[in-house]
ROSEKOL-750406 format. One record per residue (C-alpha): residue number from 1; x, y, z. Coordinates in pm, 1 decimal. Each point is the difference from the previous one (the first is absolute). Example, Ala and Ser with C-alpha at 12.3 -4.5 7.8 and 13.67 -1.06 7.14 Angstrom:
<sites>
(site 1, (1230.0, -450.0, 780.0))
(site 2, (137.0, 344.0, -66.0))
</sites>
This chain:
<sites>
(site 1, (253.4, -8.8, -2899.9))
(site 2, (355.6, 109.4, 25.7))
(site 3, (263.6, 148.5, 221.1))
(site 4, (115.6, 353.5, -71.8))
(site 5, (330.7, 87.4, 159.1))
(site 6, (84.8, 369.7, -9.1))
(site 7, (342.4, 149.2, 59.2))
(site 8, (2.4, 242.5, 292.8))
(site 9, (285.6, 219.1, -122.8))
(site 10, (113.7, -126.1, -337.9))
(site 11, (250.9, 192.9, -205.6))
(site 12, (-209.9, 139.0, -285.3))
(site 13, (122.6, 84.7, -348.3))
(site 14, (-235.8, 213.2, -204.3))
(site 15, (-359.9, 83.1, 78.1))
(site 16, (-270.3, -256.5, 69.2))
(site 17, (-258.7, 6.2, -280.5))
(site 18, (-343.2, 136.0, 81.3))
(site 19, (-338.6, -35.0, -165.9))
(site 20, (-348.3, 137.8, 48.3))
(site 21, (-200.1, -321.8, -23.7))
(site 22, (-329.4, 186.0, -31.7))
(site 23, (109.9, 161.5, -328.1))
(site 24, (249.7, -253.1, -136.8))
(site 25, (-51.0, -154.1, -341.8))
(site 26, (113.9, -353.8, -80.1))
(site 27, (306.2, 153.5, -166.6))
(site 28, (74.5, 201.7, 315.5))
(site 29, (-33.7, -313.5, 213.1))
(site 30, (234.3, -199.5, -224.5))
(site 31, (256.8, 279.5, 10.9))
(site 32, (-32.0, 21.1, 378.2))
(site 33, (55.4, -373.6, 50.2))
(site 34, (305.3, 4.7, -227.8))
(site 35, (138.8, 300.2, 188.1))
(site 36, (-65.6, -171.8, 335.5))
(site 37, (178.1, -316.6, -118.2))
(site 38, (301.4, 211.2, -97.3))
(site 39, (-13.6, 195.5, 328.2))
(site 40, (-14.5, -318.4, 209.0))
(site 41, (283.7, -158.0, -199.1))
(site 42, (217.2, 306.8, 59.4))
(site 43, (-105.3, 18.3, 366.7))
(site 44, (10.0, -357.5, 133.4))
(site 45, (-48.9, 110.3, 361.7))
(site 46, (-329.0, 173.6, -70.1))
(site 47, (-233.3, -298.5, -21.3))
(site 48, (-0.4, -380.2, 1.7))
(site 49, (-305.6, -209.5, -69.4))
(site 50, (-85.7, -366.8, 15.6))
(site 51, (-335.4, -167.6, -17.3))
(site 52, (-87.2, -203.4, 306.4))
(site 53, (120.3, -324.0, -160.8))
(site 54, (350.4, 132.7, -72.4))
(site 55, (32.9, 201.8, 321.4))
(site 56, (-74.5, -278.0, 250.6))
(site 57, (313.1, -210.9, -69.6))
(site 58, (219.6, 311.0, -13.8))
(site 59, (-146.9, 126.5, 327.5))
(site 60, (57.0, -341.6, 157.9))
(site 61, (362.7, 10.2, -113.8))
(site 62, (41.9, 345.1, 156.7))
(site 63, (-172.8, -117.1, 318.7))
(site 64, (209.5, -316.9, 26.8))
(site 65, (340.0, 140.6, -93.1))
(site 66, (-27.9, 363.1, 110.8))
(site 67, (-233.7, -34.5, 297.7))
(site 68, (274.2, 91.4, 244.6))
(site 69, (9.2, 344.6, -164.5))
(site 70, (-370.8, 61.5, 56.2))
(site 71, (-237.6, 63.4, 287.9))
(site 72, (-277.3, -251.8, 65.5))
(site 73, (-249.4, 241.7, -155.8))
(site 74, (215.8, 42.6, -311.9))
(site 75, (32.1, -377.7, -39.8))
(site 76, (-376.8, -40.8, 28.5))
(site 77, (-65.9, 292.7, -234.0))
(site 78, (195.5, -156.5, -284.5))
(site 79, (-323.3, -189.3, -73.9))
(site 80, (-237.3, 298.1, 25.3))
(site 81, (-61.4, 328.9, -178.7))
(site 82, (-14.3, 185.9, 329.2))
(site 83, (243.6, 283.7, -71.1))
(site 84, (279.8, -121.1, 226.3))
(site 85, (328.6, 179.0, -66.1))
(site 86, (351.0, -145.8, -20.8))
(site 87, (292.7, 237.7, 46.8))
(site 88, (271.2, 80.5, -251.0))
(site 89, (249.9, -193.8, 211.8))
(site 90, (-229.8, -303.2, 8.4))
(site 91, (-60.3, 22.1, -375.0))
(site 92, (373.7, 0.6, -72.7))
(site 93, (66.1, -286.2, 242.7))
(site 94, (-283.0, -203.3, -156.4))
(site 95, (140.9, 69.8, -347.0))
(site 96, (348.4, -106.8, 113.2))
(site 97, (-129.7, -316.7, 165.1))
(site 98, (-205.6, -96.9, -306.1))
(site 99, (301.3, 70.5, -223.9))
(site 100, (208.5, -234.8, 213.6))
(site 101, (-271.0, -267.1, -35.9))
(site 102, (21.2, 33.6, -377.2))
(site 103, (380.8, -19.5, 3.7))
(site 104, (12.6, -310.4, 219.5))
(site 105, (-258.5, -184.7, -212.6))
(site 106, (-277.4, -4.2, 259.9))
(site 107, (-246.6, 184.8, -225.1))
(site 108, (68.2, -237.9, -290.9))
(site 109, (-58.1, -298.6, 228.3))
(site 110, (-316.6, 156.7, 137.9))
(site 111, (-128.9, 66.7, -351.5))
(site 112, (60.2, -363.9, -97.3))
(site 113, (-172.4, -121.7, 315.9))
(site 114, (-304.2, 224.4, -55.9))
(site 115, (-19.8, -109.1, -364.8))
(site 116, (20.6, -367.5, 100.8))
(site 117, (-270.9, 45.3, 263.8))
(site 118, (-208.7, 184.5, -258.9))
(site 119, (25.9, -292.0, -240.9))
(site 120, (-110.6, -244.2, 271.4))
(site 121, (-289.0, 234.7, 81.6))
(site 122, (-103.3, 27.2, -366.9))
(site 123, (-26.6, -377.3, -26.0))
(site 124, (-195.9, -21.2, 324.6))
(site 125, (-229.1, 281.9, -112.3))
(site 126, (-68.8, -171.2, -332.3))
(site 127, (-138.6, -294.1, 196.3))
(site 128, (-196.6, 235.7, 223.3))
(site 129, (-143.4, 176.9, -304.8))
(site 130, (-110.2, -333.8, -144.9))
(site 131, (-179.4, -79.2, 328.2))
(site 132, (-169.6, 340.8, 0.8))
(site 133, (-109.5, -49.1, -359.4))
(site 134, (-145.3, -342.3, 83.6))
(site 135, (-207.5, 153.1, 280.5))
(site 136, (-113.2, 290.5, -221.3))
(site 137, (-96.0, -241.3, -278.9))
(site 138, (-197.7, -215.4, 244.4))
(site 139, (-188.4, 305.3, 128.8))
(site 140, (-66.8, 123.4, -354.1))
(site 141, (-131.4, -341.9, -100.5))
(site 142, (-229.4, -31.3, 301.3))
(site 143, (-116.8, 364.9, 0.9))
(site 144, (31.1, 111.1, -367.3))
(site 145, (-231.0, 299.8, 27.8))
(site 146, (117.6, 143.4, 332.1))
(site 147, (335.0, 156.3, -105.6))
(site 148, (141.7, -58.7, 348.4))
(site 149, (330.9, 135.7, 125.4))
(site 150, (210.0, -205.1, 247.9))
(site 151, (-116.7, 208.9, 295.7))
(site 152, (-357.4, -111.3, -71.4))
(site 153, (65.3, -365.9, -79.3))
(site 154, (-228.1, -236.7, 193.2))
(site 155, (156.5, -275.1, 208.0))
(site 156, (194.7, -217.8, -54.5))
(site 157, (136.3, 204.7, -292.8))
(site 158, (89.1, 304.3, 207.8))
(site 159, (209.4, -210.9, 238.8))
(site 160, (163.5, -184.0, -291.3))
(site 161, (85.4, 329.8, -167.7))
(site 162, (140.6, 153.6, 321.8))
(site 163, (206.2, -310.8, 78.9))
(site 164, (149.3, 1.0, -349.9))
(site 165, (72.0, 374.5, 11.0))
(site 166, (168.6, -39.6, 340.1))
(site 167, (268.5, -203.4, -181.0))
(site 168, (114.6, 306.1, -198.4))
(site 169, (372.2, 56.1, 33.7))
(site 170, (78.3, 371.9, -21.4))
(site 171, (371.2, -53.2, -69.6))
(site 172, (-64.4, 44.8, -372.2))
(site 173, (-147.7, 345.7, 58.8))
(site 174, (305.8, 183.8, 135.4))
(site 175, (275.0, 50.9, -257.9))
(site 176, (353.0, 96.8, 97.2))
(site 177, (312.3, 85.1, -194.3))
(site 178, (334.8, 166.0, 42.9))
(site 179, (-87.2, 286.2, -236.7))
(site 180, (-281.6, 115.6, 227.8))
(site 181, (238.6, -7.1, 296.9))
(site 182, (255.2, 204.5, -198.3))
(site 183, (-265.4, 258.3, -88.2))
(site 184, (-95.0, 32.5, 365.3))
(site 185, (366.8, 33.9, 100.1))
(site 186, (43.4, 282.0, -251.5))
(site 187, (-314.6, 168.7, 131.7))
(site 188, (101.6, -36.9, 366.9))
(site 189, (350.5, 141.0, -60.5))
(site 190, (-142.3, 313.0, -161.8))
(site 191, (-320.5, 40.2, 204.5))
(site 192, (125.0, 198.0, 299.3))
(site 193, (-216.4, -236.7, 202.6))
(site 194, (-337.8, -129.0, -108.5))
(site 195, (-361.7, -40.1, 94.2))
(site 196, (-227.2, -291.4, -94.8))
(site 197, (-343.4, 132.8, -96.3))
</sites>
């Protein structure tokens, strides 16, 4: 799953590539994707994408540091693909605010903090994974022919599995870096406003 952010009124150079998917050959598809990459590079306000893992920390940064520029609905909608629109003026103010956070070192510090928390989470999750494996191995040994999945584990194995899984630390799942923030800034400046779909 991802977040697709579309510019409302981007300045467009050239014509957006088109393709008839029902008739397209593999060669046509390759040419289309190359043309779209070029189009999007030349038109940074047209479209910005992040998968859910990359978008969440960026959206939290926007919420935390630009929330005063947004309505309550817009703040909430940063975490949903619900089609909420953000005006051109808001987009430019968000871009300016994020640029200031890069200049003053906040984004670098945030990146280091997220990376540090991710490392702690990775170590914690290695231990959790070892506990999950121990439970799975015990179930496999006791019920070798049943091919059980955790949902169907008999007690006490199901409780042991769920308790171990509850220890998962998700901080290693959400990457963040300054380059992604810069790409969003460039998009926002040229978007003419945007919509998260």
